Structures are given as C-alpha cells and as structure tokens.
Backbone and ligand atoms as CSV (ligand in chain L), in Angstrom:
chain,resi,resn,atom,element,x,y,z
A,1,MET,N,N,-20.110,7.726,-12.192
A,1,MET,CA,C,-19.841,6.965,-10.997
A,1,MET,C,C,-18.389,7.285,-10.479
A,2,GLU,N,N,-18.346,7.585,-9.203
A,2,GLU,CA,C,-16.996,7.898,-8.608
A,2,GLU,C,C,-16.722,6.908,-7.473
A,3,GLN,N,N,-15.418,6.800,-7.183
A,3,GLN,CA,C,-14.998,6.004,-5.994
A,3,GLN,C,C,-14.232,6.894,-5.065
A,4,THR,N,N,-14.444,6.755,-3.746
A,4,THR,CA,C,-13.610,7.557,-2.790
A,4,THR,C,C,-13.163,6.644,-1.665
A,5,LEU,N,N,-12.185,7.086,-0.856
A,5,LEU,CA,C,-11.678,6.337,0.221
A,5,LEU,C,C,-12.297,6.867,1.557
A,6,SER,N,N,-12.726,5.899,2.342
A,6,SER,CA,C,-13.263,6.236,3.738
A,6,SER,C,C,-12.384,5.505,4.717
A,7,ILE,N,N,-12.071,6.160,5.781
A,7,ILE,CA,C,-11.512,5.436,6.987
A,7,ILE,C,C,-12.338,5.749,8.214
A,8,ILE,N,N,-12.805,4.597,8.827
A,8,ILE,CA,C,-13.402,4.705,10.137
A,8,ILE,C,C,-12.254,4.701,11.142
A,9,LYS,N,N,-12.048,5.815,11.881
A,9,LYS,CA,C,-10.870,6.040,12.628
A,9,LYS,C,C,-10.968,5.220,14.001
A,10,PRO,N,N,-9.745,5.113,14.649
A,10,PRO,CA,C,-9.709,4.299,15.932
A,10,PRO,C,C,-10.778,4.646,16.929
A,11,ASP,N,N,-11.147,5.889,17.110
A,11,ASP,CA,C,-12.144,6.288,18.176
A,11,ASP,C,C,-13.480,5.612,17.873
A,12,ALA,N,N,-13.900,5.659,16.574
A,12,ALA,CA,C,-15.232,5.101,16.195
A,12,ALA,C,C,-15.181,3.521,16.235
A,13,VAL,N,N,-14.025,2.948,15.864
A,13,VAL,CA,C,-13.885,1.480,15.981
A,13,VAL,C,C,-14.009,1.088,17.424
A,14,LYS,N,N,-13.319,1.802,18.281
A,14,LYS,CA,C,-13.360,1.482,19.732
A,14,LYS,C,C,-14.809,1.603,20.336
A,15,LYS,N,N,-15.589,2.556,19.781
A,15,LYS,CA,C,-16.911,2.804,20.248
A,15,LYS,C,C,-17.909,1.739,19.744
A,16,ASN,N,N,-17.421,0.886,18.786
A,16,ASN,CA,C,-18.255,-0.225,18.291
A,16,ASN,C,C,-19.375,0.353,17.383
A,17,VAL,N,N,-19.071,1.427,16.601
A,17,VAL,CA,C,-20.084,1.977,15.732
A,17,VAL,C,C,-19.770,1.829,14.269
A,18,ILE,N,N,-19.005,0.821,13.947
A,18,ILE,CA,C,-18.640,0.563,12.500
A,18,ILE,C,C,-19.943,0.380,11.749
A,19,GLY,N,N,-20.810,-0.436,12.171
A,19,GLY,CA,C,-22.058,-0.724,11.427
A,19,GLY,C,C,-22.963,0.503,11.254
A,20,LYS,N,N,-23.034,1.344,12.293
A,20,LYS,CA,C,-23.836,2.591,12.282
A,20,LYS,C,C,-23.294,3.505,11.262
A,21,ILE,N,N,-21.991,3.565,11.111
A,21,ILE,CA,C,-21.337,4.531,10.155
A,21,ILE,C,C,-21.535,3.983,8.720
A,22,ILE,N,N,-21.278,2.715,8.547
A,22,ILE,CA,C,-21.496,2.070,7.238
A,22,ILE,C,C,-22.949,2.248,6.742
A,23,ASP,N,N,-23.867,2.139,7.720
A,23,ASP,CA,C,-25.298,2.379,7.387
A,23,ASP,C,C,-25.546,3.769,6.787
A,24,ARG,N,N,-24.768,4.680,7.291
A,24,ARG,CA,C,-24.976,6.145,6.749
A,24,ARG,C,C,-24.665,6.153,5.239
A,25,PHE,N,N,-23.554,5.442,4.882
A,25,PHE,CA,C,-23.081,5.380,3.507
A,25,PHE,C,C,-24.129,4.637,2.643
A,26,GLU,N,N,-24.514,3.444,3.056
A,26,GLU,CA,C,-25.436,2.608,2.296
A,26,GLU,C,C,-26.814,3.290,2.188
A,27,SER,N,N,-27.303,3.957,3.250
A,27,SER,CA,C,-28.573,4.558,3.211
A,27,SER,C,C,-28.612,5.849,2.363
A,28,ASN,N,N,-27.465,6.309,1.948
A,28,ASN,CA,C,-27.357,7.567,1.197
A,28,ASN,C,C,-26.736,7.317,-0.213
A,29,GLY,N,N,-26.996,6.154,-0.788
A,29,GLY,CA,C,-26.614,5.972,-2.159
A,29,GLY,C,C,-25.179,5.587,-2.428
A,30,LEU,N,N,-24.417,5.273,-1.419
A,30,LEU,CA,C,-23.071,4.827,-1.644
A,30,LEU,C,C,-22.990,3.326,-1.360
A,31,ARG,N,N,-22.160,2.670,-2.177
A,31,ARG,CA,C,-22.000,1.163,-2.120
A,31,ARG,C,C,-20.600,0.880,-1.632
A,32,ILE,N,N,-20.419,-0.201,-0.819
A,32,ILE,CA,C,-19.111,-0.575,-0.380
A,32,ILE,C,C,-18.508,-1.447,-1.457
A,33,ALA,N,N,-17.455,-0.928,-2.152
A,33,ALA,CA,C,-16.796,-1.714,-3.208
A,33,ALA,C,C,-15.614,-2.478,-2.670
A,34,ALA,N,N,-15.102,-2.142,-1.472
A,34,ALA,CA,C,-14.012,-2.834,-0.824
A,34,ALA,C,C,-14.012,-2.486,0.591
A,35,MET,N,N,-13.575,-3.369,1.517
A,35,MET,CA,C,-13.538,-3.049,2.931
A,35,MET,C,C,-12.521,-3.979,3.704
A,36,LYS,N,N,-11.851,-3.342,4.658
A,36,LYS,CA,C,-10.956,-4.174,5.502
A,36,LYS,C,C,-10.682,-3.454,6.779
A,37,LYS,N,N,-10.403,-4.309,7.842
A,37,LYS,CA,C,-9.963,-3.687,9.138
A,37,LYS,C,C,-8.396,-3.788,9.165
A,38,VAL,N,N,-7.734,-2.778,9.522
A,38,VAL,CA,C,-6.217,-2.785,9.564
A,38,VAL,C,C,-5.702,-1.988,10.757
A,39,GLN,N,N,-4.590,-2.486,11.233
A,39,GLN,CA,C,-3.829,-1.653,12.232
A,39,GLN,C,C,-2.686,-1.049,11.434
A,40,LEU,N,N,-2.763,0.342,11.383
A,40,LEU,CA,C,-1.703,1.000,10.695
A,40,LEU,C,C,-0.399,1.012,11.472
A,41,SER,N,N,0.645,0.930,10.761
A,41,SER,CA,C,2.011,1.113,11.395
A,41,SER,C,C,2.217,2.608,11.414
A,42,ARG,N,N,3.241,3.053,12.187
A,42,ARG,CA,C,3.691,4.483,12.263
A,42,ARG,C,C,4.074,4.872,10.788
A,43,ALA,N,N,4.833,4.081,10.088
A,43,ALA,CA,C,5.178,4.404,8.745
A,43,ALA,C,C,3.988,4.553,7.756
A,44,ASP,N,N,3.045,3.678,7.975
A,44,ASP,CA,C,1.784,3.761,7.184
A,44,ASP,C,C,1.062,5.140,7.369
A,45,ALA,N,N,0.901,5.475,8.656
A,45,ALA,CA,C,0.197,6.706,8.965
A,45,ALA,C,C,0.972,7.971,8.551
A,46,GLU,N,N,2.254,7.907,8.682
A,46,GLU,CA,C,3.124,9.037,8.209
A,46,GLU,C,C,3.013,9.206,6.738
A,47,ALA,N,N,3.021,8.144,5.983
A,47,ALA,CA,C,2.989,8.126,4.549
A,47,ALA,C,C,1.600,8.628,4.106
A,48,PHE,N,N,0.552,8.066,4.723
A,48,PHE,CA,C,-0.787,8.407,4.344
A,48,PHE,C,C,-1.102,9.901,4.464
A,49,TYR,N,N,-0.595,10.454,5.613
A,49,TYR,CA,C,-0.830,11.834,5.921
A,49,TYR,C,C,0.312,12.816,5.583
A,50,ALA,N,N,1.170,12.303,4.651
A,50,ALA,CA,C,2.417,13.055,4.281
A,50,ALA,C,C,2.119,14.559,3.949
A,51,VAL,N,N,0.973,14.818,3.329
A,51,VAL,CA,C,0.644,16.191,2.991
A,51,VAL,C,C,0.517,17.077,4.188
A,52,HIS,N,N,0.264,16.510,5.366
A,52,HIS,CA,C,0.131,17.352,6.598
A,52,HIS,C,C,1.417,17.361,7.446
A,53,LYS,N,N,2.573,16.889,6.860
A,53,LYS,CA,C,3.845,16.717,7.556
A,53,LYS,C,C,4.305,17.952,8.317
A,54,GLU,N,N,4.034,19.197,7.643
A,54,GLU,CA,C,4.542,20.428,8.218
A,54,GLU,C,C,3.549,21.039,9.262
A,55,ARG,N,N,2.390,20.421,9.350
A,55,ARG,CA,C,1.265,21.042,10.232
A,55,ARG,C,C,1.678,20.756,11.641
A,56,PRO,N,N,1.310,21.685,12.627
A,56,PRO,CA,C,1.630,21.487,14.002
A,56,PRO,C,C,1.054,20.203,14.640
A,57,PHE,N,N,-0.041,19.743,14.045
A,57,PHE,CA,C,-0.792,18.623,14.609
A,57,PHE,C,C,-0.343,17.264,14.089
A,58,PHE,N,N,0.666,17.288,13.185
A,58,PHE,CA,C,1.036,16.016,12.477
A,58,PHE,C,C,1.339,14.886,13.496
A,59,GLY,N,N,2.192,15.203,14.474
A,59,GLY,CA,C,2.569,14.147,15.402
A,59,GLY,C,C,1.339,13.537,16.144
A,60,GLU,N,N,0.403,14.383,16.598
A,60,GLU,CA,C,-0.810,13.954,17.322
A,60,GLU,C,C,-1.648,13.130,16.388
A,61,LEU,N,N,-1.757,13.531,15.119
A,61,LEU,CA,C,-2.540,12.883,14.118
A,61,LEU,C,C,-2.032,11.444,13.942
A,62,VAL,N,N,-0.702,11.359,13.761
A,62,VAL,CA,C,-0.132,10.028,13.512
A,62,VAL,C,C,-0.374,9.142,14.755
A,63,GLU,N,N,-0.098,9.645,15.891
A,63,GLU,CA,C,-0.296,8.879,17.186
A,63,GLU,C,C,-1.684,8.375,17.291
A,64,PHE,N,N,-2.677,9.285,17.006
A,64,PHE,CA,C,-4.068,8.919,17.060
A,64,PHE,C,C,-4.373,7.835,16.015
A,65,MET,N,N,-3.886,7.884,14.838
A,65,MET,CA,C,-4.310,6.950,13.786
A,65,MET,C,C,-3.690,5.595,13.964
A,66,ILE,N,N,-2.612,5.480,14.861
A,66,ILE,CA,C,-2.089,4.115,15.130
A,66,ILE,C,C,-2.496,3.630,16.528
A,67,SER,N,N,-3.430,4.349,17.160
A,67,SER,CA,C,-3.856,4.031,18.559
A,67,SER,C,C,-4.718,2.809,18.609
A,68,GLY,N,N,-5.185,2.305,17.415
A,68,GLY,CA,C,-5.966,1.167,17.391
A,68,GLY,C,C,-6.343,0.825,15.929
A,69,PRO,N,N,-7.107,-0.282,15.667
A,69,PRO,CA,C,-7.398,-0.583,14.305
A,69,PRO,C,C,-8.368,0.460,13.647
A,70,VAL,N,N,-8.306,0.481,12.339
A,70,VAL,CA,C,-9.207,1.331,11.560
A,70,VAL,C,C,-9.959,0.470,10.547
A,71,VAL,N,N,-10.973,0.933,9.983
A,71,VAL,CA,C,-11.751,0.245,8.930
A,71,VAL,C,C,-11.612,1.124,7.676
A,72,VAL,N,N,-11.054,0.543,6.655
A,72,VAL,CA,C,-10.776,1.279,5.431
A,72,VAL,C,C,-11.761,0.762,4.369
A,73,SER,N,N,-12.448,1.675,3.650
A,73,SER,CA,C,-13.335,1.159,2.593
A,73,SER,C,C,-13.286,2.053,1.373
A,74,VAL,N,N,-13.648,1.446,0.313
A,74,VAL,CA,C,-13.849,2.183,-0.946
A,74,VAL,C,C,-15.350,2.324,-1.122
A,75,LEU,N,N,-15.807,3.589,-1.208
A,75,LEU,CA,C,-17.242,3.873,-1.458
A,75,LEU,C,C,-17.457,4.265,-2.858
A,76,GLU,N,N,-18.524,3.708,-3.514
A,76,GLU,CA,C,-18.787,4.026,-4.811
A,76,GLU,C,C,-20.228,4.551,-5.000
A,77,GLY,N,N,-20.314,5.544,-5.922
A,77,GLY,CA,C,-21.680,6.096,-6.210
A,77,GLY,C,C,-21.476,7.365,-6.974
A,78,GLU,N,N,-22.657,7.940,-7.347
A,78,GLU,CA,C,-22.628,9.225,-8.004
A,78,GLU,C,C,-22.096,10.270,-7.038
A,79,ASN,N,N,-21.152,11.130,-7.572
A,79,ASN,CA,C,-20.530,12.143,-6.768
A,79,ASN,C,C,-20.095,11.644,-5.386
A,80,ALA,N,N,-19.451,10.490,-5.363
A,80,ALA,CA,C,-19.065,9.754,-4.089
A,80,ALA,C,C,-18.123,10.659,-3.213
A,81,VAL,N,N,-17.213,11.373,-3.871
A,81,VAL,CA,C,-16.197,12.195,-3.042
A,81,VAL,C,C,-17.063,13.243,-2.215
A,82,ALA,N,N,-17.826,14.017,-2.976
A,82,ALA,CA,C,-18.540,15.138,-2.254
A,82,ALA,C,C,-19.634,14.541,-1.346
A,83,LYS,N,N,-20.300,13.527,-1.740
A,83,LYS,CA,C,-21.335,12.823,-0.954
A,83,LYS,C,C,-20.847,12.362,0.387
A,84,ASN,N,N,-19.678,11.728,0.335
A,84,ASN,CA,C,-19.067,11.225,1.566
A,84,ASN,C,C,-18.650,12.420,2.450
A,85,ARG,N,N,-18.072,13.550,1.894
A,85,ARG,CA,C,-17.620,14.695,2.703
A,85,ARG,C,C,-18.920,15.247,3.353
A,86,GLU,N,N,-20.062,15.321,2.600
A,86,GLU,CA,C,-21.252,15.894,3.171
A,86,GLU,C,C,-21.751,14.976,4.300
A,87,LEU,N,N,-21.732,13.722,4.149
A,87,LEU,CA,C,-22.207,12.786,5.235
A,87,LEU,C,C,-21.291,12.884,6.474
A,88,MET,N,N,-20.001,13.094,6.254
A,88,MET,CA,C,-19.027,13.202,7.367
A,88,MET,C,C,-19.209,14.441,8.214
A,89,GLY,N,N,-19.487,15.548,7.613
A,89,GLY,CA,C,-19.629,16.879,8.390
A,89,GLY,C,C,-18.184,17.472,8.527
A,90,ALA,N,N,-18.156,18.673,9.098
A,90,ALA,CA,C,-16.935,19.483,9.271
A,90,ALA,C,C,-15.924,18.705,10.087
A,91,THR,N,N,-14.639,19.073,9.822
A,91,THR,CA,C,-13.507,18.350,10.508
A,91,THR,C,C,-13.657,18.428,12.035
A,92,ASP,N,N,-14.039,19.642,12.539
A,92,ASP,CA,C,-14.229,19.817,14.003
A,92,ASP,C,C,-15.696,19.458,14.274
A,93,PRO,N,N,-15.913,18.348,15.042
A,93,PRO,CA,C,-17.331,17.946,15.344
A,93,PRO,C,C,-18.253,19.033,15.949
A,94,LYS,N,N,-17.566,19.987,16.650
A,94,LYS,CA,C,-18.352,21.110,17.195
A,94,LYS,C,C,-18.991,21.971,16.141
A,95,GLU,N,N,-18.408,21.901,14.969
A,95,GLU,CA,C,-18.885,22.702,13.801
A,95,GLU,C,C,-19.672,21.827,12.857
A,96,ALA,N,N,-19.705,20.555,13.044
A,96,ALA,CA,C,-20.357,19.679,12.065
A,96,ALA,C,C,-21.857,19.771,12.155
A,97,ALA,N,N,-22.534,19.805,10.976
A,97,ALA,CA,C,-23.983,19.960,10.908
A,97,ALA,C,C,-24.708,18.813,11.583
A,98,PRO,N,N,-25.856,19.116,12.246
A,98,PRO,CA,C,-26.595,18.018,12.962
A,98,PRO,C,C,-26.942,16.913,11.948
A,99,GLY,N,N,-26.847,15.656,12.417
A,99,GLY,CA,C,-27.190,14.519,11.552
A,99,GLY,C,C,-25.947,13.943,10.790
A,100,THR,N,N,-24.782,14.686,10.828
A,100,THR,CA,C,-23.631,14.203,10.080
A,100,THR,C,C,-22.871,13.159,11.034
A,101,ILE,N,N,-22.047,12.414,10.379
A,101,ILE,CA,C,-21.355,11.354,11.155
A,101,ILE,C,C,-20.517,11.934,12.274
A,102,ARG,N,N,-19.826,13.040,11.915
A,102,ARG,CA,C,-18.952,13.650,13.039
A,102,ARG,C,C,-19.782,14.248,14.119
A,103,ALA,N,N,-20.916,14.829,13.769
A,103,ALA,CA,C,-21.755,15.485,14.846
A,103,ALA,C,C,-22.274,14.339,15.712
A,104,ASP,N,N,-22.518,13.179,15.264
A,104,ASP,CA,C,-23.148,12.122,15.966
A,104,ASP,C,C,-22.134,11.175,16.674
A,105,PHE,N,N,-20.978,11.044,16.127
A,105,PHE,CA,C,-20.071,9.984,16.670
A,105,PHE,C,C,-18.739,10.537,17.086
A,106,ALA,N,N,-18.350,11.741,16.729
A,106,ALA,CA,C,-16.940,12.238,17.019
A,106,ALA,C,C,-16.948,13.051,18.311
A,107,GLU,N,N,-15.678,13.040,18.930
A,107,GLU,CA,C,-15.532,13.717,20.187
A,107,GLU,C,C,-14.746,15.000,20.059
A,108,SER,N,N,-13.760,15.055,19.138
A,108,SER,CA,C,-12.867,16.190,19.079
A,108,SER,C,C,-12.285,16.360,17.683
A,109,ILE,N,N,-11.518,17.354,17.466
A,109,ILE,CA,C,-10.946,17.619,16.065
A,109,ILE,C,C,-10.004,16.545,15.693
A,110,ASP,N,N,-9.323,15.873,16.637
A,110,ASP,CA,C,-8.421,14.757,16.244
A,110,ASP,C,C,-9.096,13.431,16.271
A,111,ALA,N,N,-9.951,13.152,17.267
A,111,ALA,CA,C,-10.704,11.884,17.290
A,111,ALA,C,C,-12.037,12.234,16.660
A,112,ASN,N,N,-12.007,12.338,15.347
A,112,ASN,CA,C,-13.188,12.798,14.581
A,112,ASN,C,C,-13.829,11.696,13.741
A,113,ALA,N,N,-13.677,10.525,14.149
A,113,ALA,CA,C,-14.491,9.370,13.651
A,113,ALA,C,C,-14.180,8.823,12.249
A,114,VAL,N,N,-14.061,9.740,11.293
A,114,VAL,CA,C,-13.895,9.309,9.900
A,114,VAL,C,C,-12.918,10.221,9.096
A,115,HIS,N,N,-12.354,9.567,8.102
A,115,HIS,CA,C,-11.603,10.287,7.100
A,115,HIS,C,C,-12.339,10.079,5.760
A,116,GLY,N,N,-12.276,11.076,4.862
A,116,GLY,CA,C,-12.797,10.904,3.471
A,116,GLY,C,C,-11.912,11.646,2.529
A,117,SER,N,N,-11.654,11.094,1.416
A,117,SER,CA,C,-10.832,11.802,0.440
A,117,SER,C,C,-11.518,13.130,0.065
A,118,ASP,N,N,-10.566,14.195,-0.190
A,118,ASP,CA,C,-11.182,15.495,-0.433
A,118,ASP,C,C,-11.235,15.909,-1.895
A,119,SER,N,N,-10.747,15.068,-2.781
A,119,SER,CA,C,-10.823,15.268,-4.258
A,119,SER,C,C,-10.801,13.921,-4.908
A,120,LEU,N,N,-11.179,13.947,-6.186
A,120,LEU,CA,C,-11.154,12.684,-7.024
A,120,LEU,C,C,-9.701,12.293,-7.219
A,121,GLU,N,N,-8.821,13.220,-7.356
A,121,GLU,CA,C,-7.440,12.958,-7.554
A,121,GLU,C,C,-6.819,12.274,-6.353
A,122,ASN,N,N,-7.146,12.848,-5.131
A,122,ASN,CA,C,-6.648,12.229,-3.860
A,122,ASN,C,C,-7.324,10.867,-3.594
A,123,ALA,N,N,-8.616,10.781,-4.025
A,123,ALA,CA,C,-9.288,9.517,-3.862
A,123,ALA,C,C,-8.548,8.406,-4.541
A,124,GLU,N,N,-8.138,8.637,-5.784
A,124,GLU,CA,C,-7.467,7.610,-6.535
A,124,GLU,C,C,-6.122,7.188,-5.859
A,125,LYS,N,N,-5.384,8.188,-5.355
A,125,LYS,CA,C,-4.155,7.883,-4.654
A,125,LYS,C,C,-4.399,7.137,-3.383
A,126,GLU,N,N,-5.373,7.537,-2.573
A,126,GLU,CA,C,-5.652,6.960,-1.352
A,126,GLU,C,C,-6.220,5.551,-1.470
A,127,ILE,N,N,-7.010,5.279,-2.475
A,127,ILE,CA,C,-7.547,3.945,-2.693
A,127,ILE,C,C,-6.351,3.014,-3.078
A,128,ALA,N,N,-5.449,3.586,-3.888
A,128,ALA,CA,C,-4.267,2.750,-4.287
A,128,ALA,C,C,-3.354,2.461,-3.143
A,129,PHE,N,N,-3.360,3.384,-2.166
A,129,PHE,CA,C,-2.450,3.206,-0.940
A,129,PHE,C,C,-2.908,1.897,-0.152
A,130,PHE,N,N,-4.295,1.649,-0.163
A,130,PHE,CA,C,-4.787,0.550,0.656
A,130,PHE,C,C,-5.167,-0.707,-0.105
A,131,PHE,N,N,-5.563,-0.592,-1.315
A,131,PHE,CA,C,-6.224,-1.675,-2.021
A,131,PHE,C,C,-5.575,-1.987,-3.378
A,132,ALA,N,N,-5.501,-3.292,-3.671
A,132,ALA,CA,C,-5.167,-3.755,-4.985
A,132,ALA,C,C,-6.426,-3.722,-5.808
A,133,ARG,N,N,-6.194,-3.553,-7.168
A,133,ARG,CA,C,-7.412,-3.509,-8.046
A,133,ARG,C,C,-8.436,-4.700,-7.860
A,134,ARG,N,N,-7.772,-5.875,-7.594
A,134,ARG,CA,C,-8.555,-7.125,-7.568
A,134,ARG,C,C,-9.450,-7.124,-6.253
A,135,GLU,N,N,-9.139,-6.242,-5.314
A,135,GLU,CA,C,-9.964,-6.188,-4.076
A,135,GLU,C,C,-11.137,-5.207,-4.183
A,136,ILE,N,N,-11.211,-4.534,-5.285
A,136,ILE,CA,C,-12.308,-3.538,-5.407
A,136,ILE,C,C,-13.315,-4.054,-6.372
A,137,LEU,N,N,-14.497,-4.369,-5.848
A,137,LEU,CA,C,-15.496,-5.137,-6.688
A,137,LEU,C,C,-16.904,-4.389,-6.645
L,1,GDP,P1,P,-10.492,16.354,6.997
L,1,GDP,O1,O,-10.204,16.373,5.520
L,1,GDP,O2,O,-11.853,16.970,7.361
L,1,GDP,O3,O,-10.165,15.083,7.685
L,1,GDP,O4,O,-9.481,17.446,7.564
L,1,GDP,P2,P,-7.958,17.904,7.247
L,1,GDP,O5,O,-7.566,17.171,5.950
L,1,GDP,O6,O,-7.834,19.359,7.331
L,1,GDP,O7,O,-7.111,17.225,8.475
L,1,GDP,C1,C,-6.791,15.841,8.469
L,1,GDP,C2,C,-7.061,15.315,9.895
L,1,GDP,O8,O,-6.109,15.958,10.749
L,1,GDP,C3,C,-8.404,15.692,10.514
L,1,GDP,O9,O,-9.372,14.746,10.173
L,1,GDP,C4,C,-8.099,15.635,11.979
L,1,GDP,O10,O,-8.101,14.293,12.415
L,1,GDP,C5,C,-6.671,16.128,12.078
L,1,GDP,N1,N,-6.667,17.599,12.413
L,1,GDP,C6,C,-6.956,18.660,11.666
L,1,GDP,N2,N,-6.812,19.758,12.300
L,1,GDP,C7,C,-6.353,19.418,13.577
L,1,GDP,C8,C,-5.963,20.165,14.715
L,1,GDP,O11,O,-5.987,21.416,14.761
L,1,GDP,N3,N,-5.525,19.456,15.755
L,1,GDP,C9,C,-5.400,18.063,15.736
L,1,GDP,N4,N,-4.929,17.433,16.834
L,1,GDP,N5,N,-5.804,17.340,14.726
L,1,GDP,C10,C,-6.280,17.990,13.603
C-alpha cells in the first residue's frame, strides 16, 4: 500500500470539476485518505516547487498556483504513486493520452489541472508539507 499527494490545481477548481477528478481516483482503486481546499500563499507555492526554482517557468508556475484555491489530497492504494501519474497523463495536455485527467480537463502546460508526486520519496515529503499525521485516515 502506498500514499501519494494529489493537488487539483486552480484551473480545475475554477471549472468546478473537483468531483469529476476525484471520481477518476476512486473509480481506479485509489482511496482518499485526507483532503482539504486551500489558498496557497506565495511562500507556500515557492517552497512546494523549490526543486523547480532554477527553471525558466518557475515564476509563472508560482503565479498560477496562487491564482485561486486548490484541493490537496492524500491518495492511498496499491502502487498509488504510479497509478496517480498514469491517471493524470503527460504534463502537456496536448501529449496526454486520451481518457487521462489532463487530456480531459487541462488547457495548457501550466494550467494542467493536477499535480501528483513523482516518487515515493517525494510523496512522503509532499504529504508532510500539507498534512499532519492525525489528518490522514
Ligand atoms: P509534472 O510532474 O507532470 O507536474 O511536471 P513537472 O514536475 O515537470 O513540472 C511541474 C509543473 O510545472 C507542471 O505540472 C506544470 O504546471 C509546470 N510546467 C512544466 N513545464 C512548464 C513549461 O514549460 N511552462 C510552464 N509555464 N509551466 C510548466
């Protein structure tokens, strides 16, 4: 059993498709172990995406992530990290496989609907960034 962090990004929250995205997780063997809606501060977004600090798109990424509330959840299940990445589809929605969350709900490489941890190690760090142990059930 693994846990991974999912973020429904501001574009998808604005489009009112939180439930449709959560359904993709639940219908594919992932369970919601924790969930909350939050407005990230600039400092939150910069800290969360610190690994991308040197990338040319870092400023745009931070602006986008604070442009509205996000829904953060801990997904639990067998191979949860890889399963979530598979359900999300490629970073650029134009390259995302049909039927994936990004193919169906994302507009562009920055407004790409969802975030998902890319390794078990990062999942642990990202979950701890947002949730206390007692909030994960
Ligand atoms: P992910 O793991 O599929 O989310 O992709 P990455 O870890 O490579 O990038 C993190 C996030 O940065 C992506 O989800 C995008 O929102 C954003 N991003 C990646 N590449 C670009 C880019 O070329 N331009 C912009 N504006 N944003 C990007």
